[in-house]
C-alpha positions in Angstrom: 20.3 181.8 -67.5 18.5 180.2 -64.6 20.1 181.0 -61.1 18.9 179.1 -58.0 19.4 180.5 -54.6 18.6 177.9 -51.9 18.1 179.0 -48.5 17.2 177.2 -45.2 14.3 179.7 -44.3 14.7 179.7 -40.6 16.5 183.1 -40.2 17.3 186.5 -41.9 20.6 187.9 -42.0 23.0 189.8 -44.2 23.2 187.1 -46.8 19.7 187.3 -47.4 19.4 191.0 -47.9 22.3 191.0 -50.0 20.6 188.3 -52.4 17.5 190.5 -52.4 19.6 193.4 -53.6 21.0 191.2 -56.4 17.4 189.8 -57.1 16.2 193.1 -58.3 19.0 193.4 -60.8 18.9 189.7 -62.0 15.1 189.9 -62.8 15.6 193.0 -65.0 18.6 191.3 -66.8 18.7 188.1 -69.0 18.9 185.9 -65.9 16.0 184.2 -64.1 16.4 184.1 -60.4 14.7 181.2 -58.5 14.5 180.9 -54.7 14.2 177.6 -52.8 13.4 177.3 -49.0 13.7 174.1 -47.0 11.7 175.4 -44.1 8.9 177.8 -43.7 9.5 180.7 -41.2 10.8 184.3 -41.0 12.3 184.2 -44.4 9.2 182.9 -46.2 7.3 185.8 -44.6 9.8 188.3 -45.7 9.6 187.0 -49.2 5.8 187.1 -49.1 5.9 190.7 -48.0 8.0 191.6 -51.0 5.7 189.4 -53.4 8.6 187.2 -54.3 7.8 183.7 -55.4 9.7 180.8 -54.0 9.4 176.9 -54.2 9.5 174.8 -51.1 11.5 171.8 -50.9 11.4 170.1 -47.3 14.6 168.5 -46.3 14.5 167.4 -42.7 18.1 167.2 -42.0 20.4 169.7 -43.8 24.1 168.9 -43.8 26.0 170.7 -41.2 23.3 171.0 -38.6 25.1 168.5 -36.6 29.1 168.7 -36.5 29.5 165.0 -36.7 31.2 164.0 -39.9 29.3 160.9 -40.5 25.9 162.7 -39.9 27.1 165.3 -42.5 28.0 162.6 -45.0 24.7 160.8 -44.4 22.6 164.0 -44.8 24.5 165.1 -48.1 23.5 161.4 -49.5 20.1 161.7 -48.0 19.1 164.7 -49.9 21.3 164.0 -53.1 18.8 162.6 -55.5 16.0 165.0 -54.5 18.3 168.1 -55.1 19.8 166.7 -58.4 16.4 165.9 -59.8 15.3 169.4 -59.3 18.4 170.9 -61.0 17.8 168.6 -64.0 14.0 169.1 -64.3 14.1 172.9 -64.0 17.2 173.1 -66.1 19.3 175.1 -63.7 22.4 176.7 -64.9 23.8 178.2 -61.5 23.3 177.5 -57.8 24.5 180.3 -55.6 24.8 179.1 -51.9 25.1 181.5 -49.2 25.7 179.6 -45.8 27.3 176.7 -44.5 24.3 174.2 -44.4 23.4 175.0 -48.0 26.9 174.9 -49.2 27.4 171.4 -47.6 24.1 170.2 -48.9 24.0 171.6 -52.4 27.3 171.6 -53.6 28.0 167.9 -54.1 24.7 167.2 -56.3 25.2 170.4 -58.2 28.8 169.6 -59.0 27.5 166.1 -60.3 24.8 167.7 -62.3 24.8 170.0 -65.2 24.8 173.0 -63.2 27.8 175.1 -61.9 28.0 175.9 -58.1 28.8 179.3 -56.5 30.0 178.9 -52.9 29.6 182.5 -51.1 31.7 182.3 -48.0 30.3 185.1 -45.7 32.0 183.9 -42.6 35.5 182.9 -41.7 36.4 179.5 -42.8 37.8 177.2 -40.5 41.7 176.4 -40.7 40.9 172.5 -40.3 42.6 170.6 -43.1 39.1 168.9 -43.8 38.1 172.2 -45.2 40.5 171.7 -48.1 37.8 169.5 -49.7 35.7 172.4 -50.3 38.1 173.3 -53.5 36.5 170.2 -55.5 32.8 170.9 -54.0 32.6 174.4 -55.8 33.1 175.8 -59.3 34.0 179.2 -57.8 34.1 181.0 -54.4 32.8 184.7 -53.6 33.9 186.2 -50.5 32.8 189.5 -48.8 36.0 190.9 -47.4 39.7 190.6 -47.2 39.5 189.2 -43.7 37.2 186.3 -45.2 39.2 185.8 -48.3 42.3 185.2 -46.7 40.6 182.5 -44.5 39.9 180.3 -47.8 41.9 177.0 -47.9 45.1 177.5 -49.7 44.5 174.9 -52.3 41.7 177.0 -54.0 43.2 178.3 -57.2 43.2 182.1 -57.6 40.9 182.0 -60.5 38.5 180.2 -58.5 37.8 182.9 -56.1 36.6 186.4 -56.2 36.2 189.3 -53.3 33.0 191.0 -54.0 31.9 193.6 -51.4 28.2 193.1 -50.2 25.6 195.4 -52.1 23.5 198.1 -50.3 20.8 200.6 -51.5 22.9 203.7 -50.8 20.1 206.0 -51.9 17.4 204.9 -49.5 17.8 207.0 -46.2 15.0 207.8 -43.4 14.3 211.0 -42.0 16.1 210.5 -38.5 13.6 212.6 -36.5 10.6 210.7 -37.9 12.5 207.3 -37.4 13.2 208.2 -33.7 9.4 209.0 -33.1 8.5 205.8 -34.8 10.8 203.5 -32.7 10.1 205.4 -29.4 6.5 204.6 -30.0 6.8 200.9 -31.0 9.2 200.1 -28.4 8.0 202.3 -25.5 11.2 204.1 -25.3 11.5 207.5 -23.3 11.7 210.6 -25.6 14.8 212.3 -24.5 17.7 209.8 -23.8 20.8 209.5 -25.9 20.0 206.1 -27.7 22.8 203.5 -28.1 21.8 200.5 -30.4 22.8 197.0 -31.6 21.3 195.6 -34.4 22.0 192.1 -35.8 21.7 188.4 -34.7 22.3 187.8 -31.0 24.7 185.1 -30.8 27.8 184.9 -28.5 30.6 185.9 -30.8 28.8 189.1 -31.6 29.9 190.2 -27.9 26.5 191.7 -27.0 27.3 190.8 -23.3 30.3 192.9 -23.5 28.2 195.7 -24.8 25.7 195.4 -21.8 28.8 195.7 -19.6 30.2 198.9 -21.3 26.9 200.4 -21.2 26.2 199.4 -17.6 29.7 201.2 -16.6 29.0 204.2 -19.0 25.5 204.8 -17.0 27.4 204.7 -13.7 30.4 207.1 -14.7 28.5 209.7 -16.7 25.7 212.3 -16.0 24.1 211.5 -19.6 20.5 210.3 -19.9 21.3 207.0 -21.8 19.2 204.3 -23.1 20.1 200.8 -24.9 18.2 199.0 -27.4 19.2 195.6 -28.7 17.5 194.5 -32.1 17.5 191.0 -33.3 16.8 187.3 -32.8 18.7 184.5 -31.1 18.5 181.4 -29.2 16.1 181.8 -26.2 18.3 180.7 -23.7 21.2 183.0 -24.7 18.9 186.0 -25.1 17.4 185.5 -21.8 21.0 185.3 -20.2 21.7 188.7 -21.6 18.4 190.1 -20.1 19.3 188.5 -16.7 22.8 190.3 -17.1 21.0 193.7 -17.5 19.3 192.9 -14.3 22.5 192.0 -12.5 23.9 195.2 -13.6 21.0 197.3 -12.8 20.2 198.7 -16.3 17.3 196.6 -17.1 15.0 199.4 -16.9 16.9 201.3 -19.4 17.5 198.5 -21.8 15.0 197.2 -24.4 15.4 193.8 -26.2 13.0 194.3 -29.3 13.5 190.9 -30.9 13.3 190.7 -34.8 12.5 193.8 -36.6 11.7 193.8 -40.4 12.9 197.3 -40.8 16.5 197.3 -39.4 17.7 200.5 -41.5 14.7 202.5 -40.1 15.8 201.3 -36.8 19.5 202.5 -37.5 18.4 205.6 -38.5 16.6 206.3 -35.2 19.8 205.7 -33.1 22.3 208.2 -31.9 25.1 205.9 -32.0 25.1 202.3 -33.5 27.4 200.0 -31.8 29.1 196.9 -33.5 30.7 194.8 -30.7 32.1 191.9 -32.3 35.9 191.9 -33.0 35.6 188.9 -35.1 32.9 190.1 -37.7 33.6 188.8 -41.2 32.4 192.0 -42.8 29.8 194.2 -40.8 26.7 194.9 -42.8 25.2 197.1 -40.4 28.1 199.4 -40.3 27.6 200.2 -43.9 23.8 200.6 -43.4 24.6 203.2 -40.7 26.6 205.1 -42.9 23.8 205.2 -45.4 21.7 206.6 -42.8 24.4 209.0 -41.4 24.1 207.4 -37.8 27.6 207.6 -36.0 29.1 204.2 -35.6 31.2 202.6 -32.8 32.9 199.4 -33.6 35.1 196.8 -31.8 38.6 196.7 -33.5 39.2 193.3 -35.3 37.7 191.4 -38.2 36.3 193.1 -41.1 35.5 196.2 -39.3 38.9 198.1 -40.3 38.2 197.4 -44.0 34.9 199.5 -43.6 35.8 202.1 -41.1 38.8 204.7 -41.3 39.1 205.4 -37.6 37.9 209.1 -36.7 37.3 209.7 -40.4 34.4 207.5 -41.3 33.5 206.1 -37.7 35.1 205.4 -34.4 36.8 202.1 -33.3 37.4 201.1 -29.8 39.7 198.4 -28.5 38.0 195.2 -27.6 37.5 194.4 -24.1 38.5 197.9 -23.0 35.4 199.4 -21.4 37.0 202.8 -20.8 38.2 203.1 -24.4 34.6 202.3 -25.4 33.2 205.1 -23.1 35.8 207.7 -24.4 34.8 206.9 -27.8 31.3 207.5 -26.9 32.0 210.6 -25.3 33.9 211.9 -28.4 30.8 211.4 -30.4 28.6 213.2 -27.8 30.8 216.0 -26.8 31.9 217.2 -30.4 29.0 217.8 -32.6 31.1 219.3 -35.4 33.4 216.4 -35.7 30.5 213.8 -35.5 28.8 215.5 -38.6 32.0 215.5 -40.5 32.5 211.9 -39.9 29.0 210.8 -40.7 29.2 212.8 -44.0 32.4 211.6 -45.1 31.2 208.0 -44.4 28.0 208.6 -46.5 30.0 210.0 -49.4 32.4 206.9 -49.5 30.0 204.1 -49.3 27.9 205.7 -52.1 30.8 205.0 -54.4 32.1 201.7 -52.8 29.1 199.6 -52.1 26.4 200.3 -54.7 24.0 197.3 -55.6 24.8 198.2 -59.2 28.4 197.5 -58.8 27.9 194.4 -56.8 25.4 192.8 -59.3 27.9 193.4 -62.3 30.5 191.7 -60.3 28.5 188.7 -59.6 26.8 188.3 -62.9 30.5 188.5 -64.3 31.3 185.4 -62.4 28.2 183.6 -63.6 29.0 184.3 -67.2 32.6 182.9 -66.7 31.3 179.8 -65.3 28.8 179.4 -68.3 31.5 179.7 -70.7 33.9 177.0 -69.1 
């Protein structure tokens, strides 16, 4: 069984790390996983660091890079024959797409070839009636949470969709003290502050701006020695606007933007509290990663967060847009070490059972095998 994973290549996110976890199981099974990149960039660098081979297929314009329907149709047709030729030449059995541009570009040529297409939906699907056409573009849909699963178009049959939780290496944890020394050193962070952190892509719907506002108010209203670190990459103009916000609010000297970091779990291990400020998060991968590292989590209420966090039992949730509730939840962590330790240990116990890479791989391979027998 040959399974092809096409990626754009210009970013690294939860989907890429999930597939890398799956890759380790597939290569030790009867399946042959193959990576395709359309652009050389941060993902090719990451694959090179893991000595994972990939093929490069340049496609100038991927479908979905422009919201214009005529442009999407043109881009699909433009790349159609190149993709279909590759599938036939390499005798691909399954094509597994993991983001919008890939799904729009690869699904039709795959469906009209000898291979089956798996559409992995990792974000909310638009309620537009146009998305009902996706039902004919894929052989099977995989979703990452109930929140995402319930957003799929109603015309997709139940047998064509499966909810499979993201995989995690639940056994790899870092020494928190050593991680903190490492992070302080590479980011020039003072030794003693209580370190709050955000780890993830920097885009507007992640609400990093609200996190900065909460942090600034927290600094003003408490006597704690606080520091904020924001880890991830995003559009330069948007990131610069966030940096300007820290200057405006007077917290620029106690806030660090690190840019992309290739060891996010090590960063999370070093934090005193990890913040997940989006109220529309489809899943919340960094939340589970924090549970693995026994780092306390404070997440905005909404999206897929409530599917992962049992409030005050495996983490803490604050009301979105409520700065004072944010602060009170931070204080609850800082002022009650006994309760905090109970929460992080309970969270670690649960995720070890719920989010194992082995369980995820078994579920995905089951979908593959079902498609091959149809």
